[in-house]
Every structure is written in structure tokens, then in C-alpha cells.
NUVEXTOR-236832 format. One record per residue: residue number from 1; x, y, z of N, C-alpha, C in turn. Coordinates in nm, 4 decimals, always signed. Layout:
BEGIN
+-----+----------+----------+----------+----------+----------+----------+----------+----------+----------+
! pos !      n_u !      n_v !      n_w !     ca_u !     ca_v !     ca_w !      c_u !      c_v !      c_w !
+-----+----------+----------+----------+----------+----------+----------+----------+----------+----------+
! NUM !        X !        Y !        Z !        X !        Y !        Z !        X !        Y !        Z !
...
+-----+----------+----------+----------+----------+----------+----------+----------+----------+----------+
//
This chain:
BEGIN
+-----+----------+----------+----------+----------+----------+----------+----------+----------+----------+
! pos !      n_u !      n_v !      n_w !     ca_u !     ca_v !     ca_w !      c_u !      c_v !      c_w !
+-----+----------+----------+----------+----------+----------+----------+----------+----------+----------+
!   1 ! +15.3782 ! +11.9102 ! +38.9855 ! +15.4372 ! +12.0296 ! +39.0125 ! +15.2997 ! +12.0951 ! +39.0985 !
!   2 ! +15.1601 ! +12.0971 ! +39.0054 ! +15.0461 ! +12.1786 ! +39.1146 ! +15.0242 ! +12.1512 ! +39.2522 !
!   3 ! +15.0625 ! +12.0180 ! +39.3485 ! +15.0707 ! +11.9585 ! +39.4413 ! +15.1791 ! +12.0725 ! +39.5112 !
!   4 ! +15.3012 ! +12.0741 ! +39.4709 ! +15.4362 ! +12.1036 ! +39.5351 ! +15.3777 ! +12.2776 ! +39.5532 !
!   5 ! +15.2961 ! +12.3161 ! +39.4578 ! +15.2795 ! +12.4322 ! +39.4998 ! +15.1726 ! +12.4523 ! +39.6173 !
!   6 ! +15.0670 ! +12.4037 ! +39.5686 ! +14.9538 ! +12.4016 ! +39.7058 ! +15.0565 ! +12.3963 ! +39.8058 !
!   7 ! +15.1460 ! +12.2981 ! +39.8484 ! +15.2193 ! +12.2468 ! +39.9815 ! +15.2648 ! +12.3630 ! +40.0134 !
!   8 ! +15.3287 ! +12.4413 ! +39.9443 ! +15.4187 ! +12.5378 ! +39.9604 ! +15.3910 ! +12.6658 ! +39.9904 !
!   9 ! +15.2612 ! +12.6913 ! +39.9262 ! +15.1935 ! +12.7870 ! +39.9194 ! +15.0766 ! +12.8366 ! +39.9552 !
!  10 ! +14.9443 ! +12.7146 ! +39.9258 ! +14.8342 ! +12.7610 ! +39.9536 ! +14.8078 ! +12.6830 ! +40.0591 !
!  11 ! +14.9020 ! +12.6265 ! +40.1896 ! +14.8535 ! +12.5458 ! +40.2856 ! +14.9096 ! +12.6428 ! +40.4129 !
!  12 ! +14.9329 ! +12.6025 ! +40.5066 ! +14.9795 ! +12.6320 ! +40.6925 ! +14.8676 ! +12.7319 ! +40.7242 !
!  13 ! +14.9195 ! +12.8743 ! +40.7263 ! +14.7747 ! +12.9373 ! +40.7894 ! +14.7005 ! +13.0000 ! +40.6673 !
!  14 ! +14.7392 ! +12.9960 ! +40.5563 ! +14.6142 ! +13.0658 ! +40.4117 ! +14.6117 ! +12.9379 ! +40.4157 !
!  15 ! +14.6492 ! +12.8176 ! +40.4119 ! +14.5202 ! +12.6717 ! +40.3972 ! +14.3995 ! +12.6956 ! +40.5067 !
!  16 ! +14.4323 ! +12.6940 ! +40.5932 ! +14.3323 ! +12.6703 ! +40.7024 ! +14.2857 ! +12.8083 ! +40.7200 !
!  17 ! +14.3243 ! +12.9383 ! +40.7134 ! +14.2485 ! +13.0167 ! +40.7827 ! +14.0996 ! +13.0267 ! +40.6943 !
!  18 ! +14.1975 ! +13.0477 ! +40.5267 ! +14.1050 ! +13.0577 ! +40.4193 ! +14.1145 ! +13.1792 ! +40.3994 !
!  19 ! +14.2373 ! +13.2761 ! +40.4247 ! +14.2362 ! +13.4757 ! +40.3893 ! +14.4157 ! +13.4830 ! +40.3740 !
!  20 ! +14.5142 ! +13.4435 ! +40.4652 ! +14.6233 ! +13.5134 ! +40.4225 ! +14.7428 ! +13.4299 ! +40.4874 !
!  21 ! +14.8877 ! +13.4285 ! +40.4958 ! +14.9331 ! +13.3979 ! +40.5607 ! +14.9949 ! +13.4777 ! +40.6617 !
!  22 ! +14.9518 ! +13.5964 ! +40.6778 ! +15.0531 ! +13.6637 ! +40.7495 ! +14.9852 ! +13.6996 ! +40.8544 !
!  23 ! +15.0962 ! +13.7168 ! +40.9545 ! +14.9894 ! +13.6619 ! +41.1168 ! +14.8959 ! +13.7620 ! +41.1491 !
!  24 ! +14.9618 ! +13.9646 ! +41.0952 ! +14.8761 ! +14.0432 ! +41.1427 ! +14.7711 ! +14.0639 ! +41.0592 !
!  25 ! +14.7512 ! +14.0276 ! +40.9285 ! +14.6379 ! +14.0334 ! +40.8702 ! +14.5797 ! +13.9213 ! +40.9945 !
!  26 ! +14.5437 ! +13.8213 ! +40.9770 ! +14.4923 ! +13.7455 ! +41.0926 ! +14.4041 ! +13.7489 ! +41.2132 !
!  27 ! +14.5512 ! +13.8709 ! +41.3217 ! +14.5003 ! +13.8827 ! +41.3771 ! +14.3721 ! +14.0060 ! +41.4019 !
!  28 ! +14.3931 ! +14.0726 ! +41.2957 ! +14.2597 ! +14.1494 ! +41.2463 ! +14.1842 ! +14.1000 ! +41.2245 !
!  29 ! +14.1399 ! +14.0220 ! +41.2096 ! +14.0346 ! +13.8728 ! +41.1493 ! +14.0006 ! +13.7583 ! +41.2909 !
!  30 ! +14.0738 ! +13.7720 ! +41.3787 ! +14.0705 ! +13.6881 ! +41.4271 ! +13.9502 ! +13.5873 ! +41.5222 !
!  31 ! +13.8224 ! +13.7179 ! +41.5093 ! +13.6871 ! +13.6871 ! +41.4871 ! +13.6167 ! +13.5486 ! +41.4875 !
!  32 ! +13.6651 ! +13.6161 ! +41.3335 ! +13.6284 ! +13.4588 ! +41.2026 ! +13.7106 ! +13.3099 ! +41.2361 !
!  33 ! +13.5703 ! +13.2116 ! +41.2142 ! +13.6337 ! +13.1163 ! +41.2787 ! +13.7500 ! +13.0327 ! +41.2585 !
!  34 ! +13.7637 ! +13.0036 ! +41.1116 ! +13.8816 ! +12.9421 ! +41.0572 ! +14.0188 ! +13.0470 ! +41.0576 !
!  35 ! +13.9686 ! +13.1719 ! +41.0640 ! +14.1074 ! +13.2621 ! +41.1473 ! +14.1850 ! +13.2345 ! +41.2828 !
!  36 ! +14.0803 ! +13.1662 ! +41.3838 ! +14.1366 ! +13.1873 ! +41.5210 ! +14.1847 ! +13.0479 ! +41.5071 !
!  37 ! +14.0930 ! +12.9677 ! +41.4577 ! +14.1292 ! +12.8218 ! +41.4319 ! +14.2611 ! +12.7899 ! +41.3516 !
!  38 ! +14.3523 ! +12.9162 ! +41.2977 ! +14.4471 ! +12.8872 ! +41.2212 ! +14.5246 ! +12.9084 ! +41.3490 !
!  39 ! +14.5381 ! +13.0673 ! +41.3869 ! +14.6116 ! +13.1189 ! +41.5184 ! +14.6183 ! +12.9975 ! +41.6221 !
!  40 ! +14.5597 ! +12.9686 ! +41.6540 ! +14.5434 ! +12.8253 ! +41.7441 ! +14.6393 ! +12.7401 ! +41.7450 !
!  41 ! +14.6151 ! +12.6840 ! +41.5862 ! +14.6919 ! +12.5880 ! +41.5278 ! +14.8352 ! +12.5991 ! +41.5405 !
!  42 ! +14.8585 ! +12.7433 ! +41.5320 ! +14.9969 ! +12.7893 ! +41.5104 ! +15.0629 ! +12.8034 ! +41.6672 !
!  43 ! +14.9772 ! +12.8430 ! +41.6944 ! +15.0391 ! +12.8854 ! +41.8450 ! +15.0259 ! +12.7456 ! +41.9126 !
!  44 ! +14.9966 ! +12.6579 ! +41.9212 ! +15.0077 ! +12.5164 ! +41.9625 ! +15.1080 ! +12.4269 ! +41.8926 !
!  45 ! +15.1345 ! +12.4698 ! +41.7533 ! +15.2727 ! +12.4222 ! +41.6973 ! +15.4206 ! +12.4475 ! +41.7893 !
!  46 ! +15.4025 ! +12.5739 ! +41.8141 ! +15.5140 ! +12.6559 ! +41.8433 ! +15.5478 ! +12.6131 ! +42.0370 !
!  47 ! +15.3912 ! +12.5883 ! +42.0884 ! +15.4232 ! +12.5583 ! +42.2408 ! +15.4985 ! +12.4119 ! +42.2017 !
!  48 ! +15.4333 ! +12.3221 ! +42.1336 ! +15.5052 ! +12.1992 ! +42.1436 ! +15.6570 ! +12.1649 ! +42.0722 !
!  49 ! +15.7141 ! +12.2405 ! +42.0357 ! +15.8086 ! +12.2476 ! +41.9858 ! +15.8873 ! +12.3405 ! +42.0631 !
!  50 ! +15.8898 ! +12.3728 ! +42.1861 ! +15.9432 ! +12.4768 ! +42.3058 ! +15.9512 ! +12.3206 ! +42.4344 !
!  51 ! +15.8437 ! +12.2880 ! +42.3679 ! +15.8318 ! +12.1564 ! +42.4920 ! +15.9642 ! +12.0623 ! +42.4458 !
!  52 ! +15.9530 ! +12.0396 ! +42.3390 ! +16.0299 ! +11.9502 ! +42.2863 ! +16.2174 ! +11.9754 ! +42.2796 !
!  53 ! +16.1710 ! +12.1154 ! +42.2796 ! +16.3375 ! +12.1768 ! +42.3171 ! +16.3784 ! +12.1569 ! +42.4878 !
!  54 ! +16.2932 ! +12.2045 ! +42.5190 ! +16.2888 ! +12.1890 ! +42.7025 ! +16.3366 ! +12.0437 ! +42.7538 !
!  55 ! +16.2450 ! +11.9227 ! +42.6675 ! +16.2613 ! +11.7984 ! +42.6749 ! +16.4354 ! +11.7402 ! +42.6526 !
!  56 ! +16.4959 ! +11.7952 ! +42.5300 ! +16.6035 ! +11.7378 ! +42.5009 ! +16.7263 ! +11.8549 ! +42.5751 !
!  57 ! +16.7043 ! +11.9767 ! +42.6190 ! +16.7807 ! +12.0950 ! +42.6833 ! +16.8136 ! +12.0386 ! +42.8424 !
!  58 ! +16.7015 ! +12.0183 ! +42.9047 ! +16.6528 ! +12.0184 ! +43.0061 ! +16.6173 ! +12.1141 ! +43.0791 !
!  59 ! +16.6938 ! +12.2082 ! +43.1426 ! +16.6601 ! +12.3186 ! +43.1861 ! +16.6733 ! +12.4695 ! +43.1122 !
!  60 ! +16.6068 ! +12.5816 ! +43.0619 ! +16.6521 ! +12.6863 ! +43.0427 ! +16.5626 ! +12.7577 ! +43.0970 !
!  61 ! +16.6275 ! +12.8937 ! +43.0708 ! +16.5821 ! +12.9998 ! +43.1359 ! +16.5560 ! +13.1084 ! +43.0745 !
!  62 ! +16.5154 ! +13.0867 ! +42.9709 ! +16.4306 ! +13.2060 ! +42.8807 ! +16.3677 ! +13.1274 ! +42.7113 !
!  63 ! +16.3160 ! +13.2092 ! +42.6632 ! +16.2595 ! +13.1318 ! +42.5187 ! +16.2575 ! +13.2627 ! +42.4991 !
!  64 ! +16.2927 ! +13.3205 ! +42.3250 ! +16.3311 ! +13.4193 ! +42.2896 ! +16.2109 ! +13.4344 ! +42.1437 !
!  65 ! +16.1487 ! +13.5578 ! +42.1580 ! +16.0674 ! +13.5695 ! +42.0394 ! +16.1445 ! +13.6688 ! +41.8912 !
!  66 ! +16.1562 ! +13.6286 ! +41.7763 ! +16.2540 ! +13.6880 ! +41.6951 ! +16.1839 ! +13.7076 ! +41.5029 !
!  67 ! +16.2397 ! +13.7473 ! +41.4389 ! +16.2233 ! +13.7675 ! +41.3090 ! +16.0692 ! +13.7977 ! +41.3251 !
!  68 ! +15.9750 ! +13.8127 ! +41.2022 ! +15.8595 ! +13.9013 ! +41.1640 ! +15.7639 ! +13.8410 ! +41.2233 !
!  69 ! +15.7036 ! +13.7828 ! +41.2986 ! +15.6061 ! +13.6739 ! +41.3434 ! +15.6364 ! +13.7761 ! +41.5245 !
!  70 ! +15.7621 ! +13.6792 ! +41.5473 ! +15.7924 ! +13.6966 ! +41.6899 ! +15.7600 ! +13.8190 ! +41.7321 !
!  71 ! +15.8875 ! +13.9580 ! +41.6305 ! +15.8699 ! +14.0978 ! +41.6780 ! +15.7773 ! +14.1538 ! +41.6527 !
!  72 ! +15.6714 ! +14.1250 ! +41.6094 ! +15.6151 ! +14.2223 ! +41.5659 ! +15.3891 ! +14.2086 ! +41.5706 !
!  73 ! +15.4119 ! +14.0772 ! +41.6784 ! +15.2694 ! +14.0410 ! +41.6137 ! +15.2371 ! +13.9570 ! +41.7961 !
!  74 ! +15.2398 ! +14.1028 ! +41.8897 ! +15.1927 ! +14.0672 ! +42.0320 ! +15.0877 ! +13.9589 ! +42.0563 !
!  75 ! +14.9994 ! +13.9295 ! +41.9659 ! +14.8648 ! +13.8547 ! +42.0162 ! +14.9405 ! +13.6952 ! +41.9180 !
!  76 ! +15.0011 ! +13.7027 ! +41.9056 ! +15.0405 ! +13.5293 ! +41.8526 ! +15.1773 ! +13.5255 ! +41.9756 !
!  77 ! +15.2157 ! +13.6007 ! +42.0118 ! +15.2936 ! +13.5985 ! +42.1172 ! +15.2177 ! +13.5482 ! +42.2389 !
!  78 ! +15.1029 ! +13.6462 ! +42.3019 ! +15.0107 ! +13.5804 ! +42.3717 ! +14.9708 ! +13.4554 ! +42.3911 !
!  79 ! +14.9332 ! +13.4012 ! +42.2751 ! +14.8932 ! +13.3049 ! +42.2220 ! +14.9897 ! +13.1820 ! +42.2736 !
!  80 ! +15.0771 ! +13.1740 ! +42.2475 ! +15.2081 ! +13.0960 ! +42.2508 ! +15.2061 ! +13.0594 ! +42.4232 !
!  81 ! +15.2158 ! +13.1766 ! +42.4684 ! +15.2846 ! +13.2117 ! +42.5967 ! +15.2028 ! +13.1769 ! +42.7312 !
!  82 ! +15.0315 ! +13.1526 ! +42.6803 ! +14.9537 ! +13.1269 ! +42.7466 ! +14.9511 ! +12.9454 ! +42.7971 !
!  83 ! +14.9975 ! +12.8903 ! +42.7091 ! +15.0176 ! +12.7557 ! +42.7497 ! +15.1023 ! +12.7340 ! +42.8465 !
!  84 ! +15.2077 ! +12.7647 ! +42.9083 ! +15.3459 ! +12.7634 ! +42.9291 ! +15.3921 ! +12.8197 ! +43.0826 !
!  85 ! +15.2697 ! +12.8506 ! +43.1336 ! +15.2468 ! +12.9269 ! +43.2855 ! +15.3437 ! +12.7460 ! +43.3452 !
!  86 ! +15.2956 ! +12.6193 ! +43.3633 ! +15.3006 ! +12.5302 ! +43.3879 ! +15.4625 ! +12.5364 ! +43.4050 !
!  87 ! +15.5533 ! +12.5876 ! +43.3598 ! +15.6454 ! +12.6075 ! +43.3141 ! +15.7418 ! +12.7083 ! +43.3808 !
!  88 ! +15.6216 ! +12.7782 ! +43.4428 ! +15.7076 ! +12.9385 ! +43.5348 ! +15.6800 ! +13.0535 ! +43.4568 !
!  89 ! +15.6544 ! +13.0496 ! +43.3261 ! +15.6439 ! +13.1759 ! +43.2320 ! +15.5319 ! +13.1887 ! +43.3047 !
!  90 ! +15.5563 ! +13.3653 ! +43.3686 ! +15.4180 ! +13.4696 ! +43.4356 ! +15.4636 ! +13.5848 ! +43.3032 !
!  91 ! +15.3517 ! +13.5347 ! +43.2026 ! +15.2918 ! +13.6201 ! +43.1143 ! +15.2681 ! +13.8005 ! +43.1592 !
!  92 ! +15.3142 ! +13.9095 ! +43.0605 ! +15.2817 ! +14.0005 ! +43.1562 ! +15.2123 ! +14.0985 ! +42.9984 !
!  93 ! +15.1175 ! +14.1120 ! +43.0010 ! +15.0420 ! +14.1577 ! +42.9104 ! +15.0610 ! +14.3079 ! +42.8568 !
!  94 ! +15.0551 ! +14.3296 ! +42.9625 ! +15.0829 ! +14.5445 ! +42.9125 ! +15.2621 ! +14.5319 ! +42.8629 !
!  95 ! +15.3221 ! +14.4526 ! +42.9158 ! +15.4952 ! +14.4127 ! +42.8236 ! +15.4953 ! +14.4402 ! +42.6992 !
!  96 ! +15.3966 ! +14.3064 ! +42.6534 ! +15.4001 ! +14.2265 ! +42.5527 ! +15.3396 ! +14.3487 ! +42.4719 !
!  97 ! +15.2107 ! +14.4126 ! +42.5216 ! +15.1810 ! +14.5051 ! +42.3824 ! +15.2429 ! +14.6412 ! +42.3757 !
!  98 ! +15.3630 ! +14.6565 ! +42.4415 ! +15.4513 ! +14.7615 ! +42.3734 ! +15.5782 ! +14.7368 ! +42.3528 !
!  99 ! +15.5918 ! +14.5895 ! +42.3512 ! +15.7184 ! +14.5650 ! +42.3082 ! +15.6639 ! +14.4817 ! +42.1024 !
! 100 ! +15.6907 ! +14.5828 ! +42.0293 ! +15.6526 ! +14.5402 ! +41.8880 ! +15.7901 ! +14.6344 ! +41.7835 !
! 101 ! +15.8688 ! +14.5046 ! +41.7530 ! +15.9620 ! +14.6061 ! +41.6904 ! +16.1228 ! +14.6616 ! +41.7893 !
! 102 ! +16.1533 ! +14.6086 ! +41.8950 ! +16.2226 ! +14.6647 ! +41.9847 ! +16.2561 ! +14.5473 ! +42.0804 !
! 103 ! +16.3586 ! +14.5483 ! +42.1611 ! +16.3471 ! +14.4425 ! +42.2316 ! +16.2729 ! +14.5186 ! +42.3588 !
! 104 ! +16.2914 ! +14.3877 ! +42.4423 ! +16.2271 ! +14.3644 ! +42.5560 ! +16.1838 ! +14.2583 ! +42.6357 !
! 105 ! +16.1812 ! +14.2369 ! +42.7529 ! +16.0957 ! +14.1192 ! +42.7932 ! +15.9884 ! +14.1319 ! +42.8323 !
! 106 ! +15.8596 ! +14.0175 ! +42.7959 ! +15.7626 ! +14.0289 ! +42.7596 ! +15.6900 ! +13.8959 ! +42.8735 !
! 107 ! +15.7852 ! +13.9152 ! +43.0373 ! +15.6991 ! +13.8329 ! +43.1021 ! +15.7578 ! +13.9011 ! +43.2527 !
! 108 ! +15.6420 ! +13.8864 ! +43.3709 ! +15.7239 ! +14.0156 ! +43.4855 ! +15.7903 ! +13.9754 ! +43.5635 !
! 109 ! +15.8737 ! +14.0502 ! +43.6185 ! +15.9743 ! +14.0170 ! +43.7288 ! +15.9551 ! +13.8941 ! +43.8041 !
! 110 ! +16.0411 ! +13.8176 ! +43.8660 ! +16.0552 ! +13.7046 ! +43.8669 ! +16.0284 ! +13.5428 ! +43.8288 !
! 111 ! +15.9597 ! +13.5715 ! +43.7394 ! +15.9335 ! +13.4767 ! +43.6320 ! +16.0577 ! +13.3969 ! +43.6492 !
! 112 ! +15.9717 ! +13.2339 ! +43.6720 ! +16.0884 ! +13.1739 ! +43.6536 ! +16.1483 ! +13.1258 ! +43.5227 !
! 113 ! +16.0760 ! +13.1942 ! +43.4367 ! +16.0852 ! +13.1433 ! +43.2768 ! +16.0966 ! +13.2231 ! +43.2092 !
! 114 ! +16.1333 ! +13.2986 ! +43.1523 ! +16.1757 ! +13.4375 ! +43.1235 ! +16.1439 ! +13.4070 ! +42.9556 !
! 115 ! +16.0891 ! +13.5282 ! +42.9046 ! +16.0420 ! +13.5667 ! +42.7597 ! +16.0962 ! +13.7238 ! +42.6687 !
! 116 ! +16.1697 ! +13.6892 ! +42.6290 ! +16.2091 ! +13.8291 ! +42.5431 ! +16.1784 ! +13.8191 ! +42.3532 !
! 117 ! +16.1981 ! +13.9200 ! +42.3582 ! +16.1990 ! +13.9781 ! +42.2141 ! +16.3374 ! +14.0322 ! +42.1738 !
! 118 ! +16.3729 ! +14.0017 ! +42.0594 ! +16.5131 ! +14.0594 ! +42.0412 ! +16.5104 ! +14.0628 ! +41.8831 !
! 119 ! +16.4803 ! +14.1463 ! +41.8279 ! +16.4490 ! +14.1895 ! +41.6932 ! +16.6074 ! +14.1335 ! +41.6178 !
! 120 ! +16.5860 ! +14.0239 ! +41.5398 ! +16.6900 ! +13.9878 ! +41.3974 ! +16.7710 ! +14.1057 ! +41.3255 !
! 121 ! +16.8522 ! +14.1323 ! +41.3266 ! +16.9320 ! +14.2251 ! +41.2214 ! +16.9814 ! +14.1169 ! +41.1107 !
! 122 ! +16.8562 ! +14.0981 ! +40.9904 ! +16.8511 ! +14.0372 ! +40.9115 ! +16.9920 ! +14.0716 ! +40.7772 !
! 123 ! +17.0125 ! +14.2246 ! +40.7856 ! +17.1307 ! +14.2528 ! +40.6909 ! +17.1809 ! +14.2618 ! +40.7261 !
! 124 ! +17.2135 ! +14.2639 ! +40.8991 ! +17.3883 ! +14.2666 ! +40.8949 ! +17.4418 ! +14.0983 ! +40.8826 !
! 125 ! +17.3377 ! +14.0382 ! +40.9471 ! +17.3759 ! +13.8967 ! +40.9217 ! +17.3826 ! +13.8754 ! +40.7525 !
! 126 ! +17.3326 ! +13.9230 ! +40.6303 ! +17.3650 ! +13.9219 ! +40.5202 ! +17.5128 ! +13.9463 ! +40.4841 !
! 127 ! +17.5344 ! +14.0533 ! +40.5053 ! +17.6203 ! +14.1399 ! +40.5021 ! +17.7349 ! +14.0800 ! +40.5968 !
! 128 ! +17.7649 ! +13.9939 ! +40.6884 ! +17.8332 ! +13.9474 ! +40.7508 ! +17.9083 ! +13.8107 ! +40.6810 !
! 129 ! +17.7662 ! +13.7294 ! +40.5806 ! +17.7912 ! +13.6001 ! +40.5711 ! +17.8882 ! +13.6491 ! +40.4202 !
! 130 ! +17.8180 ! +13.7257 ! +40.3977 ! +17.9233 ! +13.8041 ! +40.2267 ! +18.0299 ! +13.7937 ! +40.2604 !
! 131 ! +18.0529 ! +13.8677 ! +40.3477 ! +18.2053 ! +13.9242 ! +40.3811 ! +18.2929 ! +13.7934 ! +40.4410 !
! 132 ! +18.2224 ! +13.7114 ! +40.5072 ! +18.2766 ! +13.5792 ! +40.5174 ! +18.3172 ! +13.4815 ! +40.3790 !
! 133 ! +18.2225 ! +13.4959 ! +40.3040 ! +18.2117 ! +13.4035 ! +40.1817 ! +18.3253 ! +13.5223 ! +40.0910 !
! 134 ! +18.3877 ! +13.6255 ! +40.0534 ! +18.4487 ! +13.6955 ! +39.9864 ! +18.5601 ! +13.6387 ! +40.0929 !
! 135 ! +18.6136 ! +13.6553 ! +40.1614 ! +18.7573 ! +13.6592 ! +40.2791 ! +18.7493 ! +13.5054 ! +40.2577 !
! 136 ! +18.6927 ! +13.4220 ! +40.2602 ! +18.7318 ! +13.2707 ! +40.2135 ! +18.8035 ! +13.2663 ! +40.0676 !
! 137 ! +18.6772 ! +13.3011 ! +39.9727 ! +18.7449 ! +13.3292 ! +39.8242 ! +18.8678 ! +13.3808 ! +39.8397 !
! 138 ! +18.8949 ! +13.4722 ! +39.8754 ! +19.0467 ! +13.5588 ! +39.8671 ! +19.1855 ! +13.4420 ! +39.9135 !
! 139 ! +19.1202 ! +13.4087 ! +40.0322 ! +19.1816 ! +13.3427 ! +40.1260 ! +19.2573 ! +13.2161 ! +40.0086 !
! 140 ! +19.1472 ! +13.1489 ! +39.9477 ! +19.2248 ! +13.0111 ! +39.8628 ! +19.2575 ! +13.0582 ! +39.7556 !
! 141 ! +19.2705 ! +13.1374 ! +39.6600 ! +19.3011 ! +13.2182 ! +39.5437 ! +19.4705 ! +13.2822 ! +39.6063 !
! 142 ! +19.4618 ! +13.3032 ! +39.7144 ! +19.6271 ! +13.3366 ! +39.7536 ! +19.7406 ! +13.2071 ! +39.7786 !
+-----+----------+----------+----------+----------+----------+----------+----------+----------+----------+
//
């Protein structure tokens, strides 16, 4: 049981940084060697996933940042996008910094590969799924 607790709760960003799993807190302390390493490792893993999806999909025109980290942490988005220039992603630092918890493009006009921030509507999705479940139950009861 202790092993799974460490694997699930004490590894990843927290384990590497020794500080937190919250990227906002890590960005605030990125001058610390372990914190910087954790952020670099995280960005590398995301870039690797993007590369895998590109290899599988062939050609894509955009990547989307969403969820807590994607919507609210411009520094993490910058670190991820820095390694994607060769794919035609022309990153715009000013747009990136101005796009927090709102929808927007964070690449320059004319970029071959675009990057967007699109906030998720988690509450709306939960309500939608609950409605679908209740409709399904009503359908089968009739």
C-alpha cells in the first residue's frame, strides 16, 4: 500500500521538484535546480506526446492547451512550445502571457502549426454526462 501511495502521490512533479505538484507554485520557484528539472522533464514528456500524435495522425494544423495547466500556466506552455519550431510553430511570447484562463491563439499570424488555449467547461461536461445517464435510465425503465 505504501508503494502505491508513493507512486500516485509522491512522484512526478512533486517527487522530482521536492516542492509541489502544482505547476503554478513550481514556476514561482523555477530558479531552484530540482524545480527547473521537473518543469523541463514535464515539457519534454508533453513534446514527446505531441510528436507521437503527429506521427500517428500525419498532418495536423493546431495543438490545443486546456485544463488547469494548459489554461493557466504560460511558462509551461512556453517550455513545451520551444521545442516545436521545426514543426512550423511560431510561438508568440506576448500572446502567451496575455492568455490566462481565456481562449486565444498563442502563435504568431502565419504560423504553419498553430497553438491555442481553449478553457474546458468541466462543470458543463459533468452536467451533460449526468443528463445522459438519467435519460438512459429513463429509457430503459419505460
